[in-house]
N, CA, C and O atoms as a printed pandas DataFrame, in Angstrom:
     atom_number atom_name residue_name chain_id  residue_number  x_coord  y_coord  z_coord
0              1         N          MET        A               1   47.759    9.076   46.608
1              2        CA          MET        A               1   46.513    9.387   46.163
2              3         C          MET        A               1   45.557    8.372   45.580
3              4         O          MET        A               1   46.072    7.466   44.925
4              5         N          PRO        A               2   44.397    8.382   45.701
5              6        CA          PRO        A               2   43.414    7.275   45.241
6              7         C          PRO        A               2   43.758    6.872   43.870
7              8         O          PRO        A               2   44.369    7.609   43.096
8              9         N          THR        A               3   43.376    5.756   43.603
9             10        CA          THR        A               3   43.237    5.401   42.187
10            11         C          THR        A               3   41.858    5.348   41.815
11            12         O          THR        A               3   40.953    5.289   42.647
12            13         N          ARG        A               4   41.637    5.374   40.248
13            14        CA          ARG        A               4   40.664    5.028   39.416
14            15         C          ARG        A               4   40.559    3.873   39.034
15            16         O          ARG        A               4   41.326    3.327   38.240
16            17         N          ARG        A               5   39.428    3.288   39.651
17            18        CA          ARG        A               5   39.364    1.962   39.113
18            19         C          ARG        A               5   38.059    1.836   38.040
19            20         O          ARG        A               5   36.911    2.278   38.087
20            21         N          SER        A               6   38.865    0.937   36.955
21            22        CA          SER        A               6   37.839    1.279   35.896
22            23         C          SER        A               6   36.514    0.741   35.768
23            24         O          SER        A               6   36.602   -0.479   35.908
24            25         N          ARG        A               7   35.535    1.031   35.601
25            26        CA          ARG        A               7   33.991    0.371   35.536
26            27         C          ARG        A               7   33.843   -0.654   34.342
27            28         O          ARG        A               7   34.054   -0.434   33.149
28            29         N          VAL        A               8   33.459   -1.747   34.905
29            30        CA          VAL        A               8   32.888   -2.683   33.726
30            31         C          VAL        A               8   31.655   -2.091   33.451
31            32         O          VAL        A               8   30.865   -1.901   34.377
32            33         N          ARG        A               9   31.264   -1.637   31.816
33            34        CA          ARG        A               9   30.237   -1.424   31.821
34            35         C          ARG        A               9   29.640   -2.685   30.853
35            36         O          ARG        A               9   30.324   -3.306   30.039
36            37         N          ALA        A              10   28.064   -2.937   31.162
37            38        CA          ALA        A              10   27.102   -3.394   30.506
38            39         C          ALA        A              10   27.451   -3.423   28.811
39            40         O          ALA        A              10   27.446   -2.271   28.378
40            41         N          PRO        A              11   27.702   -4.277   27.926
41            42        CA          PRO        A              11   27.369   -3.950   26.463
42            43         C          PRO        A              11   26.262   -2.945   26.121
43            44         O          PRO        A              11   25.204   -3.150   26.716
44            45         N          LEU        A              12   26.291   -1.958   25.331
45            46        CA          LEU        A              12   25.521   -1.415   24.743
46            47         C          LEU        A              12   24.537   -2.333   23.914
47            48         O          LEU        A              12   25.062   -3.281   23.330
48            49         N          PRO        A              13   23.297   -2.178   23.804
49            50        CA          PRO        A              13   22.385   -2.869   23.010
50            51         C          PRO        A              13   22.682   -2.721   21.674
51            52         O          PRO        A              13   22.864   -1.572   21.272
52            53         N          ALA        A              14   22.778   -3.742   20.814
53            54        CA          ALA        A              14   22.631   -3.514   19.513
54            55         C          ALA        A              14   21.595   -2.635   18.730
55            56         O          ALA        A              14   20.426   -2.710   19.106
56            57         N          PRO        A              15   21.961   -1.654   17.480
57            58        CA          PRO        A              15   21.271   -0.894   17.452
58            59         C          PRO        A              15   20.263   -2.019   16.350
59            60         O          PRO        A              15   20.619   -3.056   15.790
60            61         N          LEU        A              16   18.708   -1.205   16.336
61            62        CA          LEU        A              16   17.984   -1.722   15.871
62            63         C          LEU        A              16   18.168   -1.848   14.022
63            64         O          LEU        A              16   18.482   -0.946   13.245
64            65         N          LYS        A              17   17.885   -3.118   13.756
65            66        CA          LYS        A              17   18.072   -3.481   12.501
66            67         C          LYS        A              17   16.959   -3.111   11.362
67            68         O          LYS        A              17   16.343   -3.997   10.769
68            69         N          ASN        A              18   16.733   -1.532   11.078
69            70        CA          ASN        A              18   15.760   -1.968   10.939
70            71         C          ASN        A              18   15.078   -2.394    9.725
71            72         O          ASN        A              18   14.035   -3.045    9.677
72            73         N          MET        A              19   16.041   -1.791    8.366
73            74        CA          MET        A              19   15.752   -2.121    6.929
74            75         C          MET        A              19   16.789   -3.801    6.834
75            76         O          MET        A              19   16.501   -4.769    6.132
76            77         N          ASP        A              20   17.615   -3.712    7.483
77            78        CA          ASP        A              20   18.889   -4.580    7.407
78            79         C          ASP        A              20   18.323   -5.772    7.001
79            80         O          ASP        A              20   18.561   -6.417    5.980
80            81         N          GLU        A              21   17.502   -6.017    7.958
81            82        CA          GLU        A              21   17.047   -7.734    8.507
82            83         C          GLU        A              21   15.990   -7.964    7.186
83            84         O          GLU        A              21   16.022   -9.078    6.663
84            85         N          LEU        A              22   15.269   -7.176    6.760
85            86        CA          LEU        A              22   14.400   -7.316    5.653
86            87         C          LEU        A              22   14.851   -7.157    4.531
87            88         O          LEU        A              22   14.183   -7.897    3.810
88            89         N          HIS        A              23   15.800   -6.486    3.763
89            90        CA          HIS        A              23   16.526   -6.558    2.639
90            91         C          HIS        A              23   17.268   -7.839    2.383
91            92         O          HIS        A              23   17.725   -8.156    1.285
92            93         N          LYS        A              24   17.349   -8.526    3.445
93            94        CA          LYS        A              24   18.305   -9.710    3.314
94            95         C          LYS        A              24   17.490  -11.120    3.054
95            96         O          LYS        A              24   17.930  -12.227    2.744
96            97         N          LYS        A              25   16.050  -10.644    3.310
97            98        CA          LYS        A              25   15.135  -12.040    3.001
98            99         C          LYS        A              25   14.707  -12.060    1.838
99           100         O          LYS        A              25   14.867  -11.022    1.197
100          101         N          ASN        A              26   14.107  -13.082    1.243
101          102        CA          ASN        A              26   13.771  -12.992   -0.133
102          103         C          ASN        A              26   12.263  -13.390    0.336
103          104         O          ASN        A              26   11.914  -14.090    1.287
104          105         N          CYS        A              27   11.417  -12.653   -0.732
105          106        CA          CYS        A              27    9.744  -12.634   -0.845
106          107         C          CYS        A              27    9.712  -13.861   -1.050
107          108         O          CYS        A              27   10.601  -14.575   -1.512
108          109         N          VAL        A              28    8.180  -14.263   -0.543
109          110        CA          VAL        A              28    8.046  -15.536   -0.383
110          111         C          VAL        A              28    6.621  -15.588   -1.882
111          112         O          VAL        A              28    5.948  -14.593   -2.151
112          113         N          ALA        A              29    6.527  -16.427   -2.340
113          114        CA          ALA        A              29    5.361  -16.606   -3.618
114          115         C          ALA        A              29    3.982  -16.942   -2.391
115          116         O          ALA        A              29    3.793  -17.690   -1.431
116          117         N          CYS        A              30    3.370  -16.059   -3.009
117          118        CA          CYS        A              30    1.741  -16.065   -1.837
118          119         C          CYS        A              30    0.862  -16.856   -2.694
119          120         O          CYS        A              30    0.835  -16.580   -3.893
120          121         N          ASP        A              31   -0.033  -18.032   -2.126
121          122        CA          ASP        A              31   -0.468  -19.004   -2.867
122          123         C          ASP        A              31   -2.157  -18.694   -2.765
123          124         O          ASP        A              31   -2.929  -19.357   -3.458
124          125         N          GLY        A              32   -2.777  -17.373   -1.616
125          126        CA          GLY        A              32   -3.448  -16.478   -1.826
126          127         C          GLY        A              32   -4.465  -17.275   -0.581
127          128         O          GLY        A              32   -5.657  -17.025   -0.405
128          129         N          ASN        A              33   -3.796  -18.092    0.055
129          130        CA          ASN        A              33   -4.305  -18.513    1.497
130          131         C          ASN        A              33   -3.834  -17.851    2.629
131          132         O          ASN        A              33   -4.301  -17.992    3.759
132          133         N          THR        A              34   -2.664  -16.939    2.236
133          134        CA          THR        A              34   -1.916  -15.895    3.090
134          135         C          THR        A              34   -3.118  -15.086    3.543
135          136         O          THR        A              34   -3.990  -14.688    2.770
136          137         N          ILE        A              35   -3.097  -14.825    5.136
137          138        CA          ILE        A              35   -3.848  -13.813    5.847
138          139         C          ILE        A              35   -3.248  -12.468    5.878
139          140         O          ILE        A              35   -2.344  -12.044    6.597
140          141         N          PRO        A              36   -3.983  -11.835    4.885
141          142        CA          PRO        A              36   -3.652  -10.179    4.887
142          143         C          PRO        A              36   -2.987   -9.546    6.573
143          144         O          PRO        A              36   -3.408   -9.973    7.649
144          145         N          PHE        A              37   -2.009   -8.582    6.442
145          146        CA          PHE        A              37   -1.663   -8.408    7.956
146          147         C          PHE        A              37   -2.494   -7.424    8.127
147          148         O          PHE        A              37   -2.476   -6.503    7.310
148          149         N          ASP        A              38   -3.534   -7.400    9.382
149          150        CA          ASP        A              38   -4.046   -6.132   10.022
150          151         C          ASP        A              38   -3.336   -5.049   10.335
151          152         O          ASP        A              38   -2.116   -5.064   10.498
152          153         N          ILE        A              39   -4.149   -3.928   10.449
153          154        CA          ILE        A              39   -3.353   -2.633   10.799
154          155         C          ILE        A              39   -2.232   -2.712   11.592
155          156         O          ILE        A              39   -1.181   -2.256   11.140
156          157         N          SER        A              40   -2.261   -3.287   12.875
157          158        CA          SER        A              40   -1.152   -3.146   13.683
158          159         C          SER        A              40    0.100   -3.910   13.406
159          160         O          SER        A              40    1.184   -3.561   13.873
160          161         N          GLU        A              41   -0.059   -4.956   12.642
161          162        CA          GLU        A              41    0.968   -5.493   11.833
162          163         C          GLU        A              41    1.596   -4.736   10.971
163          164         O          GLU        A              41    2.803   -4.518   11.066
164          165         N          ILE        A              42    0.687   -4.145    9.830
165          166        CA          ILE        A              42    1.244   -3.291    9.205
166          167         C          ILE        A              42    2.055   -2.444    9.507
167          168         O          ILE        A              42    3.050   -2.142    8.848
168          169         N          HIS        A              43    1.605   -1.838   10.841
169          170        CA          HIS        A              43    2.519   -0.430   11.316
170          171         C          HIS        A              43    3.977   -0.940   12.336
171          172         O          HIS        A              43    4.987   -0.326   12.681
172          173         N          LYS        A              44    3.416   -2.567   12.625
173          174        CA          LYS        A              44    5.097   -2.935   13.340
174          175         C          LYS        A              44    5.706   -2.995   12.046
175          176         O          LYS        A              44    6.912   -2.911   12.274
176          177         N          TYR        A              45    5.519   -3.099   10.739
177          178        CA          TYR        A              45    6.480   -3.826    9.619
178          179         C          TYR        A              45    6.956   -2.221    9.111
179          180         O          TYR        A              45    8.119   -1.979    8.789
180          181         N          LEU        A              46    5.977   -1.291    9.099
181          182        CA          LEU        A              46    6.139   -0.083    8.554
182          183         C          LEU        A              46    7.190    0.901    9.157
183          184         O          LEU        A              46    7.676    1.818    8.495
184          185         N          LYS        A              47    7.525    0.632   10.539
185          186        CA          LYS        A              47    8.875    1.165   10.780
186          187         C          LYS        A              47   10.027    0.845   10.493
187          188         O          LYS        A              47   11.005    1.555   10.730
188          189         N          LYS        A              48   10.070   -0.520    9.820
189          190        CA          LYS        A              48   11.325   -1.108    9.149
190          191         C          LYS        A              48   11.589   -0.548    8.101
191          192         O          LYS        A              48   12.756   -0.588    7.711
192          193         N          VAL        A              49   10.682    0.077    7.402
193          194        CA          VAL        A              49   10.885    0.447    5.712
194          195         C          VAL        A              49   11.014    1.994    5.813
195          196         O          VAL        A              49   10.070    2.541    6.383
196          197         N          ASP        A              50   11.666    2.515    5.520
197          198        CA          ASP        A              50   11.814    4.284    5.728
198          199         C          ASP        A              50   11.117    4.819    4.627
199          200         O          ASP        A              50   11.481    4.249    3.599
200          201         N          GLY        A              51   10.003    5.948    4.360
201          202        CA          GLY        A              51    9.620    6.754    4.044
202          203         C          GLY        A              51    8.368    5.989    2.873
203          204         O          GLY        A              51    8.067    6.449    1.772
204          205         N          TRP        A              52    7.902    4.942    3.409
205          206        CA          TRP        A              52    6.833    4.318    2.624
206          207         C          TRP        A              52    5.531    4.881    3.577
207          208         O          TRP        A              52    5.545    5.454    4.667
208          209         N          ASN        A              53    4.738    4.591    2.957
209          210        CA          ASN        A              53    3.297    5.063    3.261
210          211         C          ASN        A              53    2.172    3.959    2.956
211          212         O          ASN        A              53    2.287    3.183    2.007
212          213         N          VAL        A              54    1.063    3.946    3.842
213          214        CA          VAL        A              54    0.560    2.901    4.098
214          215         C          VAL        A              54   -0.702    3.447    2.954
215          216         O          VAL        A              54   -0.469    4.622    2.671
216          217         N          LYS        A              55   -1.616    3.066    2.426
217          218        CA          LYS        A              55   -2.979    3.836    1.773
218          219         C          LYS        A              55   -3.526    2.378    1.605
219          220         O          LYS        A              55   -3.018    1.269    1.438
220          221         N          SER        A              56   -5.059    2.989    1.752
221          222        CA          SER        A              56   -6.134    1.979    1.204
222          223         C          SER        A              56   -6.524    2.541    0.004
223          224         O          SER        A              56   -6.287    3.665   -0.439
224          225         N          ASN        A              57   -7.444    1.194   -0.693
225          226        CA          ASN        A              57   -8.352    1.606   -1.933
226          227         C          ASN        A              57   -9.640    1.484   -1.394
227          228         O          ASN        A              57   -9.917    0.958   -0.316
228          229         N          ASP        A              58  -10.758    2.221   -2.550
229          230        CA          ASP        A              58  -11.776    1.968   -1.986
230          231         C          ASP        A              58  -12.388    0.582   -1.613
231          232         O          ASP        A              58  -13.509    0.673   -1.115
232          233         N          GLU        A              59  -11.888   -0.693   -1.748
233          234        CA          GLU        A              59  -12.262   -1.716   -1.242
234          235         C          GLU        A              59  -11.584   -1.832    0.227
235          236         O          GLU        A              59  -11.648   -2.851    0.914
236          237         N          LYS        A              60  -11.062   -0.883    0.527
237          238        CA          LYS        A              60  -10.490   -1.297    1.978
238          239         C          LYS        A              60   -9.276   -1.939    1.913
239          240         O          LYS        A              60   -9.035   -2.556    2.950
240          241         N          ASN        A              61   -8.219   -2.034    0.866
241          242        CA          ASN        A              61   -7.718   -2.926    0.886
242          243         C          ASN        A              61   -6.407   -2.232    0.794
243          244         O          ASN        A              61   -6.196   -1.558   -0.214
244          245         N          TYR        A              62   -5.199   -2.338    2.030
245          246        CA          TYR        A              62   -4.282   -1.918    2.014
246          247         C          TYR        A              62   -2.737   -2.183    1.151
247          248         O          TYR        A              62   -2.416   -3.275    0.681
248          249         N          TYR        A              63   -2.049   -1.157    1.088
249          250        CA          TYR        A              63   -0.716   -1.240    0.309
250          251         C          TYR        A              63    0.220    0.146    0.050
251          252         O          TYR        A              63   -0.289    1.229   -0.240
252          253         N          LEU        A              64    1.371   -0.026    0.173
253          254        CA          LEU        A              64    2.827    0.219    0.225
254          255         C          LEU        A              64    2.779    1.743   -0.706
255          256         O          LEU        A              64    2.389    1.496   -1.848
256          257         N          GLU        A              65    2.947    2.590   -0.587
257          258        CA          GLU        A              65    3.383    3.569   -1.840
258          259         C          GLU        A              65    4.476    4.032   -1.200
259          260         O          GLU        A              65    4.732    3.900   -0.003
260          261         N          LYS        A              66    5.233    4.681   -2.182
261          262        CA          LYS        A              66    6.347    5.764   -2.236
262          263         C          LYS        A              66    6.858    6.560   -3.271
263          264         O          LYS        A              66    6.970    5.931   -4.323
264          265         N          ASN        A              67    7.215    7.759   -3.324
265          266        CA          ASN        A              67    7.510    8.788   -4.283
266          267         C          ASN        A              67    9.051    9.050   -4.497
267          268         O          ASN        A              67    9.711    9.473   -3.548
268          269         N          PHE        A              68    9.663    8.800   -5.765
269          270        CA          PHE        A              68   10.886    9.117   -5.737
270          271         C          PHE        A              68   10.949   10.090   -6.458
271          272         O          PHE        A              68   10.040   10.125   -7.288
272          273         N          LYS        A              69   11.982   11.298   -6.508
273          274        CA          LYS        A              69   12.322   12.381   -7.115
274          275         C          LYS        A              69   13.774   12.098   -7.814
275          276         O          LYS        A              69   14.606   11.457   -7.172
276          277         N          PHE        A              70   14.092   12.586   -9.163
277          278        CA          PHE        A              70   15.190   12.587   -9.691
278          279         C          PHE        A              70   15.342   13.805  -10.660
279          280         O          PHE        A              70   14.447   14.599  -10.947
280          281         N          GLU        A              71   16.583   13.812  -11.095
281          282        CA          GLU        A              71   16.852   15.083  -12.176
282          283         C          GLU        A              71   16.505   14.888  -13.161
283          284         O          GLU        A              71   16.180   15.932  -13.728
284          285         N          ASN        A              72   16.366   13.920  -13.811
285          286        CA          ASN        A              72   15.628   14.048  -15.181
286          287         C          ASN        A              72   14.982   12.927  -15.532
287          288         O          ASN        A              72   14.722   12.256  -14.534
288          289         N          PHE        A              73   14.618   12.449  -16.527
289          290        CA          PHE        A              73   13.893   10.991  -17.175
290          291         C          PHE        A              73   14.711   10.101  -17.221
291          292         O          PHE        A              73   14.427    9.070  -16.611
292          293         N          ILE        A              74   15.953   10.170  -17.919
293          294        CA          ILE        A              74   17.028    9.276  -17.783
294          295         C          ILE        A              74   17.023    8.231  -16.172
295          296         O          ILE        A              74   16.748    7.069  -15.873
296          297         N          LYS        A              75   17.496    9.458  -15.473
297          298        CA          LYS        A              75   17.478    8.893  -13.883
298          299         C          LYS        A              75   16.544    8.005  -13.516
299          300         O          LYS        A              75   16.964    6.955  -13.030
300          301         N          SER        A              76   15.245    8.168  -13.633
301          302        CA          SER        A              76   13.824    7.719  -13.469
302          303         C          SER        A              76   13.850    6.462  -14.142
303          304         O          SER        A              76   13.400    5.422  -13.661
304          305         N          GLN        A              77   14.381    6.575  -15.254
305          306        CA          GLN        A              77   14.168    5.346  -15.985
306          307         C          GLN        A              77   15.133    4.090  -15.490
307          308         O          GLN        A              77   14.959    2.873  -15.417
308          309         N          GLU        A              78   16.157    4.920  -15.208
309          310        CA          GLU        A              78   17.076    3.808  -14.492
310          311         C          GLU        A              78   17.164    3.092  -13.234
311          312         O          GLU        A              78   17.811    2.152  -12.773
312          313         N          PHE        A              79   16.310    3.856  -12.876
313          314        CA          PHE        A              79   15.565    3.329  -11.268
314          315         C          PHE        A              79   14.748    2.344  -11.674
315          316         O          PHE        A              79   14.936    1.172  -11.349
316          317         N          VAL        A              80   13.762    2.741  -12.427
317          318        CA          VAL        A              80   12.486    1.892  -12.366
318          319         C          VAL        A              80   13.131    0.579  -13.210
319          320         O          VAL        A              80   12.566   -0.477  -12.926
320          321         N          ASN        A              81   14.077    0.482  -14.068
321          322        CA          ASN        A              81   14.425   -0.724  -14.548
322          323         C          ASN        A              81   15.154   -1.352  -13.665
323          324         O          ASN        A              81   15.098   -2.576  -13.789
324          325         N          LYS        A              82   16.172   -0.762  -12.366
325          326        CA          LYS        A              82   16.354   -1.675  -11.190
326          327         C          LYS        A              82   15.522   -2.083  -10.118
327          328         O          LYS        A              82   15.918   -2.820   -9.216
328          329         N          VAL        A              83   14.396   -1.626  -10.196
329          330        CA          VAL        A              83   13.031   -1.771   -9.267
330          331         C          VAL        A              83   12.849   -2.979  -10.175
331          332         O          VAL        A              83   12.950   -4.139   -9.776
332          333         N          SER        A              84   12.635   -2.702  -11.142
333          334        CA          SER        A              84   11.831   -4.339  -12.179
334          335         C          SER        A              84   12.811   -5.367  -12.173
335          336         O          SER        A              84   12.422   -6.493  -11.866
336          337         N          SER        A              85   14.136   -5.177  -12.483
337          338        CA          SER        A              85   14.957   -6.446  -11.921
338          339         C          SER        A              85   15.289   -7.000  -10.899
339          340         O          SER        A              85   15.879   -8.074  -11.019
340          341         N          VAL        A              86   15.002   -6.414   -9.422
341          342        CA          VAL        A              86   14.591   -6.302   -8.396
342          343         C          VAL        A              86   13.412   -7.333   -8.337
343          344         O          VAL        A              86   13.576   -8.497   -7.970
344          345         N          ALA        A              87   12.164   -6.786   -8.744
345          346        CA          ALA        A              87   11.063   -7.233   -8.828
346          347         C          ALA        A              87   10.946   -8.615   -9.217
347          348         O          ALA        A              87   10.396   -9.544   -8.625
348          349         N          GLU        A              88   11.704   -8.582  -10.574
349          350        CA          GLU        A              88   11.463   -9.902  -11.216
350          351         C          GLU        A              88   12.351  -11.679  -10.843
351          352         O          GLU        A              88   12.014  -12.841  -11.068
352          353         N          LEU        A              89   13.864  -10.880  -10.036
353          354        CA          LEU        A              89   14.558  -11.839   -9.090
354          355         C          LEU        A              89   13.495  -12.262   -8.082
355          356         O          LEU        A              89   13.365  -13.484   -8.004
356          357         N          GLU        A              90   12.611  -11.451   -7.199
357          358        CA          GLU        A              90   11.553  -11.786   -5.982
358          359         C          GLU        A              90   10.618  -12.180   -6.514
359          360         O          GLU        A              90    9.747  -12.459   -5.690
360          361         N          GLY        A              91   10.275  -12.390   -7.702
361          362        CA          GLY        A              91    8.777  -12.518   -8.090
362          363         C          GLY        A              91    7.691  -12.237   -7.628
363          364         O          GLY        A              91    6.677  -12.930   -7.542
364          365         N          HIS        A              92    7.993  -10.618   -7.143
365          366        CA          HIS        A              92    7.142  -10.068   -6.370
366          367         C          HIS        A              92    6.796   -8.598   -7.288
367          368         O          HIS        A              92    7.570   -7.684   -7.004
368          369         N          HIS        A              93    6.101   -8.373   -7.982
369          370        CA          HIS        A              93    5.819   -7.032   -9.262
370          371         C          HIS        A              93    4.848   -6.309   -8.405
371          372         O          HIS        A              93    3.729   -6.666   -8.036
372          373         N          PRO        A              94    5.626   -5.016   -8.122
373          374        CA          PRO        A              94    4.813   -3.633   -7.956
374          375         C          PRO        A              94    4.031   -3.035   -9.171
375          376         O          PRO        A              94    4.302   -3.251  -10.352
376          377         N          ASP        A              95    3.232   -2.416   -8.797
377          378        CA          ASP        A              95    2.772   -0.888   -9.650
378          379         C          ASP        A              95    3.804    0.061   -9.815
379          380         O          ASP        A              95    4.348    0.511   -8.806
380          381         N          ILE        A              96    4.120    0.395  -10.830
381          382        CA          ILE        A              96    5.132    1.605  -11.212
382          383         C          ILE        A              96    4.784    2.215  -12.575
383          384         O          ILE        A              96    4.628    1.859  -13.743
384          385         N          CYS        A              97    4.740    3.426  -11.744
385          386        CA          CYS        A              97    4.875    4.678  -12.677
386          387         C          CYS        A              97    5.573    5.483  -12.522
387          388         O          CYS        A              97    5.845    5.706  -11.342
388          389         N          PHE        A              98    6.379    6.533  -13.796
389          390        CA          PHE        A              98    7.798    7.234  -13.623
390          391         C          PHE        A              98    7.210    7.827  -14.684
391          392         O          PHE        A              98    6.288    7.382  -15.368
392          393         N          GLY        A              99    7.911    9.075  -14.811
393          394        CA          GLY        A              99    7.853   10.354  -15.972
394          395         C          GLY        A              99    9.551   11.234  -15.677
395          396         O          GLY        A              99   10.575   10.888  -15.088
396          397         N          TRP        A             100    9.246   12.166  -16.242
397          398        CA          TRP        A             100   10.322   13.006  -16.354
398          399         C          TRP        A             100   10.889   13.562  -14.529
399          400         O          TRP        A             100   10.356   14.563  -14.052
400          401         N          GLY        A             101   11.717   12.961  -13.895
401          402        CA          GLY        A             101   11.968   13.371  -12.725
402          403         C          GLY        A             101   11.208   12.737  -11.531
403          404         O          GLY        A             101   11.199   13.305  -10.440
404          405         N          TYR        A             102   10.510   11.445  -11.759
405          406        CA          TYR        A             102    9.719   10.791  -10.979
406          407         C          TYR        A             102    9.747    9.714  -11.196
407          408         O          TYR        A             102   10.188    9.341  -12.283
408          409         N          ALA        A             103    9.222    8.669  -10.113
409          410        CA          ALA        A             103    9.048    7.379  -10.191
410          411         C          ALA        A             103    7.698    7.252   -8.607
411          412         O          ALA        A             103    7.792    7.824   -7.520
412          413         N          LYS        A             104    6.807    6.495   -8.995
413          414        CA          LYS        A             104    6.157    6.222   -7.568
414          415         C          LYS        A             104    5.861    4.667   -8.041
415          416         O          LYS        A             104    5.445    4.224   -9.111
416          417         N          ILE        A             105    6.245    4.018   -6.807
417          418        CA          ILE        A             105    5.851    2.495   -6.314
418          419         C          ILE        A             105    4.758    1.900   -5.231
419          420         O          ILE        A             105    4.825    2.001   -4.006
420          421         N          LYS        A             106    3.923    1.373   -5.867
421          422        CA          LYS        A             106    3.007    0.709   -5.363
422          423         C          LYS        A             106    3.092   -0.583   -4.880
423          424         O          LYS        A             106    3.378   -1.328   -5.817
424          425         N          ILE        A             107    2.961   -1.243   -3.734
425          426        CA          ILE        A             107    3.631   -2.674   -3.290
426          427         C          ILE        A             107    2.178   -3.110   -3.023
427          428         O          ILE        A             107    1.488   -2.236   -2.500
428          429         N          PHE        A             108    1.737   -3.973   -3.210
429          430        CA          PHE        A             108    0.795   -5.328   -2.473
430          431         C          PHE        A             108    0.734   -6.408   -2.979
431          432         O          PHE        A             108    1.192   -6.578   -4.109
432          433         N          THR        A             109    0.234   -7.279   -2.372
433          434        CA          THR        A             109    0.161   -8.686   -2.801
434          435         C          THR        A             109   -1.061   -8.742   -3.335
435          436         O          THR        A             109   -2.040   -8.365   -2.692
436          437         N          HIS        A             110   -1.147   -9.189   -4.498
437          438        CA          HIS        A             110   -2.106   -9.171   -5.534
438          439         C          HIS        A             110   -3.289   -9.888   -4.826
439          440         O          HIS        A             110   -4.368   -9.339   -4.604
440          441         N          ALA        A             111   -2.848  -11.735   -4.345
441          442        CA          ALA        A             111   -3.392  -12.710   -4.482
442          443         C          ALA        A             111   -4.580  -12.390   -3.414
443          444         O          ALA        A             111   -5.750  -12.769   -3.457
444          445         N          ILE        A             112   -3.838  -11.465   -2.308
445          446        CA          ILE        A             112   -4.712  -11.586   -0.786
446          447         C          ILE        A             112   -5.327   -9.982   -0.953
447          448         O          ILE        A             112   -6.246   -9.637   -0.210
448          449         N          LYS        A             113   -4.792   -9.068   -1.924
449          450        CA          LYS        A             113   -5.771   -7.820   -1.887
450          451         C          LYS        A             113   -5.246   -6.890   -0.718
451          452         O          LYS        A             113   -5.756   -5.855   -0.288
452          453         N          GLY        A             114   -3.852   -7.668   -0.241
453          454        CA          GLY        A             114   -3.689   -6.569    1.068
454          455         C          GLY        A             114   -1.790   -6.531    1.120
455          456         O          GLY        A             114   -0.965   -6.413    0.214
456          457         N          LEU        A             115   -1.650   -6.686    2.553
457          458        CA          LEU        A             115   -0.322   -6.284    2.519
458          459         C          LEU        A             115    0.205   -7.640    3.450
459          460         O          LEU        A             115   -0.460   -8.068    4.394
460          461         N          ALA        A             116    1.564   -8.258    3.000
461          462        CA          ALA        A             116    2.478   -9.261    3.828
462          463         C          ALA        A             116    3.668   -8.930    4.019
463          464         O          ALA        A             116    4.119   -7.788    3.920
464          465         N          GLU        A             117    4.464  -10.260    4.409
465          466        CA          GLU        A             117    5.591   -9.624    4.880
466          467         C          GLU        A             117    6.662   -9.258    3.461
467          468         O          GLU        A             117    7.467   -8.329    3.385
468          469         N          SER        A             118    6.419  -10.106    2.621
469          470        CA          SER        A             118    6.789   -9.883    1.224
470          471         C          SER        A             118    7.173   -8.812    0.615
471          472         O          SER        A             118    8.253   -8.644    0.049
472          473         N          ASP        A             119    5.883   -7.714    0.766
473          474        CA          ASP        A             119    5.786   -6.774    0.370
474          475         C          ASP        A             119    6.593   -5.747    1.220
475          476         O          ASP        A             119    7.050   -4.818    0.554
476          477         N          PHE        A             120    6.838   -5.726    2.437
477          478        CA          PHE        A             120    7.654   -5.094    2.913
478          479         C          PHE        A             120    9.429   -5.413    2.848
479          480         O          PHE        A             120   10.315   -4.602    3.117
480          481         N          ILE        A             121    9.573   -6.652    2.466
481          482        CA          ILE        A             121   11.036   -7.136    1.771
482          483         C          ILE        A             121   11.214   -6.448    0.738
483          484         O          ILE        A             121   12.270   -5.823    0.644
484          485         N          LEU        A             122   10.136   -6.370   -0.417
485          486        CA          LEU        A             122   10.167   -5.620   -1.481
486          487         C          LEU        A             122   10.592   -4.216   -1.501
487          488         O          LEU        A             122   11.259   -3.615   -2.343
488          489         N          ALA        A             123   10.056   -3.809   -0.373
489          490        CA          ALA        A             123    9.926   -2.092    0.001
490          491         C          ALA        A             123   11.145   -1.808    0.441
491          492         O          ALA        A             123   11.630   -0.786   -0.046
492          493         N          ALA        A             124   12.037   -2.608    1.498
493          494        CA          ALA        A             124   13.098   -2.572    1.684
494          495         C          ALA        A             124   14.078   -2.790    0.573
495          496         O          ALA        A             124   15.002   -1.983    0.466
496          497         N          LYS        A             125   14.001   -3.581   -0.090
497          498        CA          LYS        A             125   15.203   -3.761   -1.038
498          499         C          LYS        A             125   15.281   -2.169   -1.999
499          500         O          LYS        A             125   16.223   -1.447   -2.324
500          501         N          VAL        A             126   13.927   -2.108   -2.202
501          502        CA          VAL        A             126   13.857   -1.083   -3.067
502          503         C          VAL        A             126   14.390    0.432   -2.648
503          504         O          VAL        A             126   14.752    1.331   -3.407
504          505         N          ASN        A             127   14.324    0.431   -1.214
505          506        CA          ASN        A             127   15.162    1.542   -0.533
506          507         C          ASN        A             127   16.637    1.265   -0.282
507          508         O          ASN        A             127   17.382    2.136    0.165
508          509         N          LYS        A             128   17.108   -0.166   -0.627
509          510        CA          LYS        A             128   18.629   -0.158   -0.654
510          511         C          LYS        A             128   18.948    0.466   -2.443
511          512         O          LYS        A             128   19.952    1.153   -2.631
512          513         N          LEU        A             129   18.128    0.180   -3.468
513          514        CA          LEU        A             129   18.754    0.932   -4.755
514          515         C          LEU        A             129   18.878    2.427   -4.344
515          516         O          LEU        A             129   19.332    3.250   -5.139
């Protein structure tokens, strides 16, 4: 009876570490000389942070935004407090709006009026909460 030879398989590629890579990094203070990401760079990073939307204001400056829903006001407030603590540790402060059962987080680098890697790092850290 013929024997079956076991085949040696090449290792499977490691799964993409979407958010994991970013949430482990730290935000870097922007001195205002950083060039904001262009739309292609924004979309490359956007794939790494689930649920965030890219929007632009009247001046065509890009920013990240995400809406969160909660059971009540206290849950919203607790979440916002956690986001605030992370933001303070990172030295990167988003615009936060919240109320009964919701929170909206808007992230961009004020000094360059656009998006840089630190914005996506903060978004990834917020997602981890």
